[in-house]
C-alpha positions in Angstrom: 0.1 0.0 0.0 1.2 3.5 -0.4 -0.4 6.4 1.8 -0.1 10.0 0.8 -2.0 12.6 2.9 -5.8 11.2 2.9 -4.9 8.8 -0.1 -4.3 5.4 0.0 -3.3 2.9 -3.0 -3.8 -0.7 -2.3 -2.5 -3.4 -4.7 -3.8 -7.2 -4.8 -2.8 -10.2 -7.0 -5.3 -12.8 -8.4 -3.3 -15.8 -8.6 -5.9 -18.3 -9.6 -9.2 -17.2 -11.3 -10.6 -20.7 -10.5 -13.2 -21.5 -13.2 -13.0 -18.1 -14.4 -16.3 -16.9 -12.4 -15.0 -14.1 -10.3 -18.0 -11.8 -10.1 -16.2 -9.3 -8.2 -13.0 -8.1 -6.5 -11.1 -5.6 -5.2 -10.1 -4.3 -1.7 -12.3 -4.2 1.7 -11.4 -2.0 4.7 -12.6 -0.8 8.0 -11.1 0.5 11.5 -11.4 -3.0 12.8 -9.2 -6.2 12.3 -10.2 -8.2 9.4 -12.7 -6.3 7.4 -15.2 -7.8 5.0 -17.2 -6.9 2.0 -19.8 -6.0 4.6 -17.4 -3.1 5.4 -15.8 -0.1 3.2 -15.2 -1.8 -0.1 -13.9 -1.1 -3.8 -15.6 -3.4 -6.2 -13.5 -3.6 -9.6 -16.2 -5.8 -11.5 -15.9 -9.5 -12.8 -12.8 -10.9 -14.3 -11.6 -14.2 -15.6 -8.1 -12.9 -15.4 -5.3 -13.4 -13.2 -2.8 -10.6 -12.3 -2.5 -7.4 -9.9 -4.9 -4.8 -9.4 -5.0 -1.6 -7.4 -7.9 0.2 -5.7 -7.5 4.3 -4.7 -9.2 5.0 -1.7 -9.4 8.9 -1.3 -10.5 11.6 1.2 -10.1 9.2 4.5 -10.5 10.4 7.7 -7.8 10.6 10.1 -7.2 7.3 12.2 -6.3 3.8 12.0 -7.4 1.1 9.6 -7.3 -2.5 8.3 -7.4 -3.5 4.7 -7.4 -6.7 2.8 -7.9 -7.7 -0.9 -10.8 -10.0 -1.8 -12.4 -12.2 -4.7 -15.7 -13.6 -4.9 -17.7 -15.8 -7.3 -20.9 -14.4 -5.7 -21.3 -17.1 -3.0 -17.6 -17.7 -1.6 -15.4 -14.7 -0.5 -11.8 -15.4 -0.5 -9.5 -12.3 1.3 -5.8 -11.8 1.3 -3.6 -10.8 4.1 -5.2 -8.1 6.1 -2.6 -5.0 6.6 -3.0 -2.0 9.0 -2.1 1.5 8.0 -2.9 4.9 9.4 -3.9 8.2 7.9 -2.8 11.3 9.8 -5.0 13.6 7.8 -3.3 16.4 5.5 -0.9 18.7 7.0 -0.2 22.1 5.5 3.5 22.1 4.2 3.0 18.4 3.1 2.8 17.7 -0.5 -1.0 17.6 -1.8 -1.3 14.1 -4.0 -3.6 14.7 -7.0 -5.1 11.5 -7.8 -6.3 12.5 -11.2 -3.1 12.5 -12.6 -0.6 11.2 -10.1 1.1 14.8 -9.4 2.2 15.9 -6.2 2.3 19.7 -5.3 4.1 21.9 -2.4 1.7 23.6 0.1 2.4 26.7 2.1 0.6 28.0 5.6 0.1 32.0 4.9 -1.3 33.2 8.1 -4.2 30.4 9.1 -4.8 29.4 5.2 -2.8 26.6 3.3 -2.3 27.4 -0.1 -0.8 25.4 -3.1 2.6 27.1 -3.6 2.8 25.4 -7.1 0.6 26.1 -10.3 -1.8 23.4 -11.1 -0.7 21.4 -14.3 -3.9 19.3 -14.9 -5.4 18.6 -18.3 -4.7 18.4 -22.0 -2.8 21.2 -23.4 -4.3 23.0 -26.5 -2.8 25.5 -28.7 -2.8 29.2 -27.8 -1.3 30.5 -31.0 -4.9 32.5 -32.3 -7.2 34.5 -30.2 -9.6 31.8 -31.2 -8.1 29.4 -29.3 -10.3 29.3 -26.3 -10.7 26.5 -23.6 -14.5 25.0 -24.0 -16.9 24.0 -21.6 -16.5 20.5 -22.9 -16.3 18.2 -19.5 -12.5 17.9 -20.4 -9.9 19.7 -18.4 -7.9 22.0 -21.1 -4.7 23.9 -20.5 -2.5 26.2 -21.9 1.3 25.8 -21.7 3.9 28.9 -22.1 5.1 29.4 -25.5 2.9 26.0 -26.5 5.7 24.1 -24.8 4.4 21.0 -22.4 8.1 21.2 -20.8 7.3 24.5 -19.4 3.7 23.1 -18.2 5.6 20.4 -16.2 8.3 22.7 -14.9 6.0 25.7 -14.3 2.5 24.6 -14.1 -0.6 25.3 -16.6 -2.3 28.6 -17.7 -6.1 28.5 -17.5 -8.7 30.8 -18.6 -10.9 31.9 -15.4 -14.0 30.2 -16.7 -12.2 26.6 -17.4 -10.3 27.3 -13.8 -13.9 27.5 -12.2 -15.3 24.8 -14.7 -17.9 27.2 -16.0 -19.6 28.0 -12.5 -20.1 31.3 -11.0 -20.3 29.8 -7.4 -17.9 31.5 -5.3 -15.1 29.3 -4.0 -16.1 26.3 -6.3 -13.8 23.3 -6.7 -13.3 24.3 -10.4 -10.2 22.3 -11.2 -8.6 21.9 -8.1 -8.0 18.8 -6.5 -10.4 17.2 -3.8 -10.8 18.9 -1.0 -9.6 22.3 -2.1 -11.3 25.2 -3.9 -10.9 28.4 -5.9 -10.2 31.2 -3.3 -12.9 33.5 -2.5 -12.3 37.1 -2.6 -12.1 37.5 0.8 -9.7 34.8 0.9 -7.5 36.9 -1.0 -7.8 39.5 1.4 -7.0 38.1 4.7 
């Protein structure tokens, strides 16, 4: 398992698919030892294949947990080894892990507010050669890179038009393109 802030990536391996009747597999977790599929779980669907798989758990509350993999044919459930882990919660100054693209961002505490200390770099690069090269409300995150150079997005972060950053809402403090649990600052937050 890999724990970053309030996010966990759990790995599992199906070593024998039996007769190929696996109806569900994934990970189950709880605050008590030996979790079952009656507790919290991911469900990665049916499979006839062997091999490794992963589950992504996000926004976990601070505390101690137990997790294990499982497979089921709908009547019998087989569990993997139980592993314990702890979530300490997010501490400003630690890296912020964005599960959408696997990037990490530095954070900084300014006064009583936690801010990203790096520019976001999420989405598909589009050209910014002409005035008509606008980001669009199309359910896809789009970004500009300085001089249309994707390497500059990787080193300096991306550039977004306001509507794209806000994800086409006028709601103050909207999440917009921000990682889970973060939001576009409201006017009052800039003035604190």
